[in-house]
C-alpha beads as a LAMMPS data file, in Angstrom:
LAMMPS data file: protein, C-alpha beads

126 atoms
125 bonds

1 atom types
1 bond types

-500.0 500.0 xlo xhi
-500.0 500.0 ylo yhi
-500.0 500.0 zlo zhi

Masses

1 110.0

Atoms # bond

1 1 1 -365.113 287.133 -430.088
2 1 1 -362.089 285.219 -431.382
3 1 1 -360.870 284.683 -427.827
4 1 1 -364.292 283.302 -426.834
5 1 1 -364.247 280.842 -429.745
6 1 1 -360.691 279.788 -428.887
7 1 1 -361.639 279.126 -425.245
8 1 1 -364.771 277.277 -426.380
9 1 1 -362.657 275.009 -428.605
10 1 1 -360.200 274.498 -425.754
11 1 1 -363.111 273.512 -423.503
12 1 1 -364.504 271.075 -426.065
13 1 1 -361.072 269.531 -426.645
14 1 1 -360.435 269.023 -422.948
15 1 1 -363.956 267.676 -422.351
16 1 1 -363.271 265.012 -424.982
17 1 1 -359.807 264.346 -423.533
18 1 1 -361.291 264.000 -420.060
19 1 1 -363.958 261.549 -421.227
20 1 1 -361.517 259.551 -423.359
21 1 1 -359.008 259.284 -420.547
22 1 1 -361.791 258.224 -418.159
23 1 1 -362.717 255.414 -420.545
24 1 1 -359.086 254.328 -420.796
25 1 1 -358.628 254.359 -417.022
26 1 1 -361.894 252.425 -416.624
27 1 1 -360.621 249.734 -418.977
28 1 1 -357.325 249.613 -417.122
29 1 1 -359.192 249.353 -413.811
30 1 1 -361.291 246.431 -415.069
31 1 1 -358.095 244.670 -416.138
32 1 1 -356.218 245.570 -412.938
33 1 1 -353.530 247.098 -415.127
34 1 1 -350.309 248.370 -413.605
35 1 1 -350.699 251.426 -415.863
36 1 1 -352.950 252.952 -413.207
37 1 1 -349.945 253.219 -410.898
38 1 1 -347.856 255.244 -413.328
39 1 1 -347.187 258.765 -412.169
40 1 1 -348.376 260.449 -415.380
41 1 1 -351.653 258.494 -415.258
42 1 1 -352.300 259.769 -411.727
43 1 1 -351.399 263.392 -412.621
44 1 1 -352.913 263.789 -416.124
45 1 1 -356.601 263.725 -415.062
46 1 1 -356.003 266.579 -412.629
47 1 1 -354.293 268.710 -415.282
48 1 1 -356.931 267.937 -417.913
49 1 1 -359.840 268.591 -415.551
50 1 1 -358.267 271.813 -414.233
51 1 1 -357.975 273.205 -417.765
52 1 1 -361.527 272.007 -418.461
53 1 1 -362.865 273.767 -415.356
54 1 1 -360.955 277.013 -415.961
55 1 1 -362.147 277.138 -419.558
56 1 1 -365.737 276.468 -418.413
57 1 1 -365.599 279.260 -415.852
58 1 1 -364.107 281.609 -418.433
59 1 1 -366.948 280.829 -420.844
60 1 1 -369.526 281.344 -418.087
61 1 1 -368.201 284.776 -417.190
62 1 1 -367.608 285.916 -420.751
63 1 1 -371.045 284.778 -421.953
64 1 1 -372.966 286.005 -418.917
65 1 1 -374.817 282.672 -418.772
66 1 1 -374.731 281.251 -415.266
67 1 1 -375.725 277.956 -413.666
68 1 1 -378.887 278.199 -411.567
69 1 1 -380.016 280.967 -413.950
70 1 1 -379.799 279.039 -417.222
71 1 1 -381.504 275.648 -416.942
72 1 1 -379.172 273.844 -419.310
73 1 1 -376.078 275.008 -417.399
74 1 1 -377.677 273.946 -414.129
75 1 1 -378.294 270.517 -415.661
76 1 1 -374.634 270.286 -416.727
77 1 1 -373.356 271.252 -413.265
78 1 1 -375.622 268.737 -411.513
79 1 1 -374.687 266.066 -414.043
80 1 1 -371.016 266.892 -413.467
81 1 1 -371.427 266.231 -409.745
82 1 1 -373.075 262.873 -410.526
83 1 1 -370.302 262.072 -413.024
84 1 1 -367.593 262.791 -410.459
85 1 1 -369.280 260.641 -407.797
86 1 1 -369.875 257.767 -410.219
87 1 1 -366.348 258.071 -411.626
88 1 1 -364.861 257.872 -408.154
89 1 1 -366.862 254.730 -407.437
90 1 1 -365.908 253.228 -410.810
91 1 1 -362.186 253.882 -410.505
92 1 1 -361.456 253.839 -406.768
93 1 1 -364.189 253.334 -404.221
94 1 1 -366.297 250.519 -405.671
95 1 1 -365.933 247.487 -403.405
96 1 1 -366.681 244.871 -406.052
97 1 1 -366.075 244.551 -409.771
98 1 1 -369.846 244.615 -410.320
99 1 1 -370.280 247.874 -408.436
100 1 1 -367.338 249.411 -410.294
101 1 1 -368.707 248.280 -413.676
102 1 1 -372.202 249.596 -412.922
103 1 1 -370.777 252.944 -411.816
104 1 1 -368.548 253.068 -414.894
105 1 1 -371.460 252.525 -417.292
106 1 1 -373.603 255.034 -415.372
107 1 1 -370.772 257.605 -415.473
108 1 1 -370.488 257.153 -419.245
109 1 1 -374.247 257.679 -419.590
110 1 1 -374.017 260.881 -417.524
111 1 1 -371.066 262.047 -419.641
112 1 1 -373.115 261.439 -422.797
113 1 1 -375.970 263.406 -421.244
114 1 1 -373.636 266.333 -420.490
115 1 1 -372.425 266.336 -424.094
116 1 1 -375.995 266.260 -425.387
117 1 1 -377.006 269.122 -423.099
118 1 1 -373.978 271.145 -424.206
119 1 1 -374.787 270.625 -427.878
120 1 1 -378.524 271.238 -427.626
121 1 1 -378.600 273.726 -424.736
122 1 1 -381.693 271.848 -423.552
123 1 1 -382.174 270.147 -420.184
124 1 1 -383.891 267.235 -421.975
125 1 1 -381.849 266.927 -425.171
126 1 1 -383.077 263.501 -426.297

Bonds

1 1 1 2
2 1 2 3
3 1 3 4
4 1 4 5
5 1 5 6
6 1 6 7
7 1 7 8
8 1 8 9
9 1 9 10
10 1 10 11
11 1 11 12
12 1 12 13
13 1 13 14
14 1 14 15
15 1 15 16
16 1 16 17
17 1 17 18
18 1 18 19
19 1 19 20
20 1 20 21
21 1 21 22
22 1 22 23
23 1 23 24
24 1 24 25
25 1 25 26
26 1 26 27
27 1 27 28
28 1 28 29
29 1 29 30
30 1 30 31
31 1 31 32
32 1 32 33
33 1 33 34
34 1 34 35
35 1 35 36
36 1 36 37
37 1 37 38
38 1 38 39
39 1 39 40
40 1 40 41
41 1 41 42
42 1 42 43
43 1 43 44
44 1 44 45
45 1 45 46
46 1 46 47
47 1 47 48
48 1 48 49
49 1 49 50
50 1 50 51
51 1 51 52
52 1 52 53
53 1 53 54
54 1 54 55
55 1 55 56
56 1 56 57
57 1 57 58
58 1 58 59
59 1 59 60
60 1 60 61
61 1 61 62
62 1 62 63
63 1 63 64
64 1 64 65
65 1 65 66
66 1 66 67
67 1 67 68
68 1 68 69
69 1 69 70
70 1 70 71
71 1 71 72
72 1 72 73
73 1 73 74
74 1 74 75
75 1 75 76
76 1 76 77
77 1 77 78
78 1 78 79
79 1 79 80
80 1 80 81
81 1 81 82
82 1 82 83
83 1 83 84
84 1 84 85
85 1 85 86
86 1 86 87
87 1 87 88
88 1 88 89
89 1 89 90
90 1 90 91
91 1 91 92
92 1 92 93
93 1 93 94
94 1 94 95
95 1 95 96
96 1 96 97
97 1 97 98
98 1 98 99
99 1 99 100
100 1 100 101
101 1 101 102
102 1 102 103
103 1 103 104
104 1 104 105
105 1 105 106
106 1 106 107
107 1 107 108
108 1 108 109
109 1 109 110
110 1 110 111
111 1 111 112
112 1 112 113
113 1 113 114
114 1 114 115
115 1 115 116
116 1 116 117
117 1 117 118
118 1 118 119
119 1 119 120
120 1 120 121
121 1 121 122
122 1 122 123
123 1 123 124
124 1 124 125
125 1 125 126
């Protein structure tokens, strides 16, 4: 039980780190900051998200609650896919500043939804 709680806290910490770093990179992208070209800025999201994913999978297996069985976990997985797509558009693939900004705001809304689902364990948490 203590190990489960430790992994849960690790997951929460890295979810908040991931979201915070996404916001920071979004701001840098809007400002065309040279910070985005720094090696650590390109590597850190991969490390953070890898730890986030491994901790999520560990929690799934330890708890016996699986996506596509539990509605709230299915909602989180589908929202995660949307978040990744929107984040990619916001930070890399958006052709115009307007498209990037719209995708950035939408990605933040999806991230907020994922947090709300995680806290409430409800598909419609609001």
